[in-house]
Steps between C-alpha positions, in 0.01 A plus 500: 500500500431236234173337602354389167613139489168392347588693183839333458328213318455736203873571479788316336873543464553709182826314427389138545120503512502320836261572786614746765498467877548769765753448775760702688372824351545385140312331219692210349434231244457138601852403393644796698700614197338846495374725778341842513496756780177634645550862609392649831154601371430152360585540131680203338795622292552299181811694401852412395530253215125498441506872405561603138713806429189696400339414834807620687496827305130550571546417869755779539295740288171448681644508847634843398173640354254329737433817701416701187274222377313481832460880505373497140214262566392717793429814294127576453515525119694174478250329729208628292641379170613173655146445627375511139761244392424282802125497432566399137694199629248405769216500247686232306556271797188561708348153441815291544588293807860557608633201692879533499653804336844641427574870458833537321688830541247558776641819653277577798246239387289722276300222337440320829371829644248526216382142543449530876386177665439322168844334507517172692882482492719776360869506410675827422830496310734797457872572480486790746498413870407865564172456312442151638528633855223749419288219356559290810366785717191524280434124508602351835241224452620141510361432151750737335870438443743748342820383333809668362549311175575537132193509273670272247595239762208472738526283815142379446367156411366389163128504415407649838341845470164615368616854417818696434500881492759751381431872522794701370741209512529345154668810354782456753586153368720465194466121464124496455483159341651352816263710712193371314635144513530531879150640539363223280687243706357605837140547383242225521339388173238765427682748724498868405786745460397868528726797437486880488806659345640797309445444129655677200302382198442867408811646334474835685521333842784281380708804401424697816574206725828428322621841620344494849621148580857593411528824697271462803694405817198299619502273195755249376499478122720188505236288678171678422312473172126565448297225337385480140228271369720361224772395743289385795216289363717267286719430805192416707382259229843341483485432876164326453259778594185605323487881509139606549529872571717793395336832591678835510406787733629846582596784269566867582353469849739218577792711375415794726372336817709185532881463501576762766798285601640578153345834400601716795265790414210258539559492875383862529153402378414381850482865609242598236150548651253248358773286347293183538214648296745622235651151482154343462429737209814384320409137573164555330680656201741208481212252505333680209817534297600136534170403333607675179596216260839651412586532871373161615855367540653836594466479878796532734393204715383155400285259700531143380406146586634165382385150595701183545323267260686172560781344700840498333689176530 
C-alpha cells in the first residue's frame, strides 16, 4: 500500500518538472500528460521513457545478481571489513544534522541503516525493484520513500535536500557529468554529497579490475567503471561543487575479505574459525599501509564529500 502522501511534495515529474499527485493507484503530473505506476508494495516506478539505456541494463543485471549480493554482505568477514568502512564514514558525518536525504543506488538502504534515526525524511532511489523491496521491508516508516528511478533523471525537486549519499553507485553510471548535475540540482545551497566507491588511482588495481570486470558474471564491464581522482573531481567542479574530501581506504585486506560476490573462493572464508579476528588483523595492516606516503592514494575504496556552494541559475 502507498501511504506516504506527505512525501509526494518532494517529488516532481522527471519529464516536465511538474508536481505529482497520487490518484487511482498512480502518480501523475498536474497536466496529466505523464503517469507512473505504484507497485503492490508501495514503490513508485519511474520507468519507461525516463530510463536511460544504461539504467535498463543495470536493472536487468542487478535483479539477476541481487541474491548473490545479499548473501555477500551477510558473510562474517565481509561484515567485519564493512564495519571498518562504515565507521570511517560515520566519523566524517557525526556532527551534521540530516534533514532530508537521498540515497542513490540505495540497494537495501545501507546508508540509511548506518544513520539510524538521524534522517528526518529519506528517499531511496535504485533501478532494481528487487533491492527496493528489501529496503522497503527495512524501512516501513512513513518518513521513508523508495523509488525506482534513473540516477541521471531523478524525480526529485530542485534545491530540496540537505544530503545526498551514494555508496557503490557512481561507478555504475557512465554519464557522470549528468549524475553530478542532477545531484547538484536537488541539493539545497550548502548541501553535502557523500560517496564511497571503488577507486583505481593505483595502476595495479586498475589492471586487475580491467580483467575481473570483463570476465566476472556478477559484473557488467559495459556499465561499471571505478572512479579516478583525475576524472571525478573536475566533473564535480564543473557541476558547481566544491570537493572537500577524497580519502582512500582498503588494500590487501579489502582484496581478500570483500568481493565474495565476485571472488568465489572468498565465500569459503566464512567457515574459517576466528575469521572475524583475522579480518580485523588485516584491517589494522591496511590502516598502517595506507599511511605510507607512496600508498596514500592507493586504496581500493574512496570516501569523498562535495558541497553545493551556490545556486545555479
